[in-house]
C-alpha positions as CSV (number, residue, x, y, z in Angstrom):
1,D,-6.7,-24.5,31.0
2,V,-7.7,-21.0,30.2
3,L,-7.5,-19.7,33.6
4,V,-3.9,-21.1,34.1
5,S,-3.1,-19.9,30.6
6,L,-4.6,-16.6,31.8
7,Y,-2.3,-17.0,34.8
8,D,1.3,-18.2,33.2
9,G,1.0,-15.6,30.6
10,S,0.9,-18.5,27.8
11,S,-2.3,-17.2,26.3
12,A,-0.4,-13.5,26.3
13,L,-0.6,-11.9,22.6
14,D,2.2,-9.0,21.4
15,P,0.4,-5.6,20.6
16,V,0.4,-4.8,16.6
17,K,2.2,-1.1,16.7
18,T,0.1,1.2,15.0
19,G,2.7,3.8,14.9
20,I,1.1,6.6,16.2
21,G,2.8,6.7,20.0
22,G,-0.3,8.1,21.7
23,L,-2.6,5.5,20.3
24,D,-0.7,2.9,21.0
25,D,-0.6,3.7,24.5
26,V,-4.3,4.0,25.1
27,L,-4.6,0.7,22.8
28,G,-2.3,-1.2,25.5
29,G,0.5,-1.0,23.2
30,G,-1.1,-1.4,19.8
31,L,-3.7,-3.5,18.1
32,M,-4.4,-6.8,19.8
33,P,-4.7,-9.7,17.5
34,G,-8.1,-11.2,17.3
35,S,-9.6,-8.0,18.5
36,I,-11.7,-5.7,16.4
37,T,-11.1,-2.2,16.9
38,V,-13.7,0.8,15.8
39,I,-13.0,4.1,14.5
40,G,-15.5,6.4,14.7
41,A,-15.7,10.3,14.0
42,T,-17.6,12.7,11.8
43,S,-17.8,12.3,7.7
44,S,-14.6,13.8,6.3
45,S,-12.2,13.7,9.7
46,G,-9.4,11.7,8.5
47,K,-11.2,7.7,9.7
48,T,-9.6,6.5,6.7
49,T,-6.7,8.5,6.2
50,L,-5.7,7.9,10.0
51,S,-7.0,3.7,9.2
52,L,-4.7,4.0,6.4
53,Q,-1.3,5.1,8.3
54,V,-1.8,2.5,10.5
55,A,-2.3,-0.2,7.5
56,N,1.2,1.0,6.1
57,T,2.6,0.9,9.4
58,I,1.9,-2.9,10.1
59,A,2.5,-3.8,6.6
60,M,6.0,-1.8,6.7
61,N,6.5,-4.5,9.7
62,G,5.9,-6.9,7.7
63,K,2.4,-8.1,8.6
64,P,-0.2,-8.3,5.4
65,V,-2.8,-6.0,5.7
66,L,-5.7,-6.3,4.0
67,F,-7.4,-3.3,3.3
68,V,-11.4,-3.4,2.0
69,T,-12.8,-0.3,1.1
70,I,-16.0,0.9,0.1
71,E,-16.4,4.0,-0.8
72,Q,-12.5,5.2,-2.0
73,T,-10.6,3.2,-4.9
74,P,-7.2,1.5,-4.5
75,T,-5.9,4.4,-6.7
76,E,-7.2,6.8,-4.5
77,L,-5.8,4.9,-1.9
78,V,-2.0,4.3,-2.9
79,A,-1.8,8.1,-3.6
80,K,-2.8,8.7,0.0
81,S,0.0,5.8,1.2
82,I,2.7,7.7,-1.8
83,A,2.1,10.9,-0.3
84,W,2.5,9.5,3.5
85,T,5.7,8.1,2.4
86,S,7.2,11.0,0.6
87,S,6.2,13.1,3.5
88,R,7.6,10.6,6.3
89,L,11.0,10.3,3.2
90,T,11.5,14.4,2.8
91,G,9.6,15.6,6.0
92,K,7.2,17.9,3.8
93,K,4.0,17.5,5.0
94,T,2.7,20.6,2.8
95,G,3.9,23.6,1.3
96,H,5.0,24.3,-2.5
97,D,7.0,21.0,-3.0
98,A,5.0,18.1,-1.1
99,L,3.3,15.7,-2.7
100,T,-0.6,15.5,-2.8
101,A,-3.0,12.8,-3.2
102,V,-4.6,14.9,-5.3
103,S,-2.3,16.8,-7.2
104,M,-0.7,13.0,-7.6
105,R,-3.9,12.4,-9.2
106,S,-4.9,15.5,-11.5
107,R,-4.0,15.9,-15.0
108,L,-3.7,19.6,-14.1
109,E,-1.4,19.3,-11.6
110,R,1.6,16.7,-13.0
111,P,2.6,18.6,-16.0
112,R,3.1,21.9,-13.2
113,W,5.3,19.6,-10.6
114,T,8.6,20.9,-10.2
115,L,11.8,18.8,-10.9
116,E,11.5,18.2,-6.8
117,Q,8.2,17.1,-6.7
118,N,9.1,14.4,-9.5
119,S,11.8,13.3,-7.6
120,A,9.7,13.2,-4.8
121,M,7.8,10.6,-6.4
122,V,9.5,8.6,-7.5
123,D,11.8,8.1,-4.2
124,A,8.3,7.7,-2.4
125,C,7.0,4.9,-5.1
126,N,10.1,3.1,-4.7
127,W,9.8,2.5,-0.9
128,Y,6.1,2.2,-0.7
129,S,6.3,-0.5,-3.1
130,E,9.8,-1.9,-1.8
131,H,8.2,-1.8,1.8
132,I,4.9,-1.9,1.7
133,A,2.6,-2.8,-1.1
134,Q,4.2,-6.2,-1.3
135,R,2.3,-7.1,2.0
136,V,-1.3,-4.5,1.4
137,R,-4.3,-6.3,-0.6
138,F,-7.0,-3.9,-1.3
139,M,-11.0,-5.2,-1.5
140,H,-12.7,-3.1,-3.5
141,G,-16.0,-3.5,-6.5
142,D,-19.2,-2.3,-8.0
143,E,-20.5,-4.3,-5.2
144,R,-20.2,-4.0,-2.1
145,P,-18.1,-6.8,-0.3
146,T,-20.0,-9.9,2.0
147,V,-18.3,-11.0,4.7
148,A,-17.3,-14.1,3.0
149,Q,-15.9,-12.4,0.6
150,I,-13.6,-10.6,2.9
151,W,-12.9,-14.2,5.0
152,N,-12.2,-16.0,2.2
153,M,-9.7,-13.2,0.9
154,A,-8.5,-13.5,4.4
155,E,-7.5,-16.8,4.1
156,L,-5.8,-16.3,0.7
157,M,-3.5,-13.9,2.5
158,R,-2.8,-16.6,5.7
159,A,-2.1,-19.1,2.6
160,E,0.5,-16.8,1.3
161,F,1.7,-14.6,4.0
162,G,1.3,-18.0,6.7
163,E,-0.6,-15.4,9.0
164,A,-3.8,-14.1,9.0
165,P,-3.8,-10.5,7.7
166,A,-5.0,-6.8,10.0
167,I,-8.1,-6.3,8.1
168,F,-9.0,-2.9,7.7
169,I,-13.0,-2.3,6.4
170,D,-13.7,1.4,5.1
171,Y,-16.9,1.7,6.1
172,L,-18.1,-0.9,8.3
173,Q,-21.6,0.4,7.8
174,L,-21.8,-0.1,3.9
175,L,-20.8,-3.9,4.1
176,N,-23.3,-6.2,1.9
177,C,-25.6,-7.9,4.6
178,G,-24.9,-11.0,2.1
179,D,-27.1,-14.0,2.8
180,E,-27.3,-16.9,5.6
181,R,-23.8,-18.0,5.5
182,D,-22.1,-14.4,5.6
183,V,-24.2,-14.0,9.4
184,R,-22.4,-17.3,10.5
185,L,-19.3,-16.5,9.1
186,A,-19.6,-12.7,11.4
187,T,-20.7,-14.2,14.4
188,D,-18.1,-17.2,14.6
């Protein structure tokens, strides 16, 4: 049966686009459902930002996303997402009037924002809320999440959305090993 399904293409899957053409090409069209893709690089090289941009693109394309964050808070990640959204809407990635995640969260910077920056913030928040936020769930806490907790959240999202979410784990090495049930879930 497996051989037949491979031969006739009935087991073929549609890749999930990352929104980054070169990356989609390297991955054979995008991320493959049910597979694990690991991004490895040195510290502070942009792994979280890249993962978040891919997660936003997947959510923007109508798929649910679970983003497990261990080092950064959901507030930090949403601020990055709003900056990404703003740069997509305005074309401004750098410069005086560009929104940055740091300036959004700074009590010193926000009062100094221009009218254009405030307007860009409103537009980006509205767009993010309408096109992305409804399908993204963040999992974060004082304790590192276990595989069982991530599994349970993914199952809740499957029930809510009718399909399993794309799961992003930012920072795989820091997951809580948990108990024997977690080990069984991870090996199933």
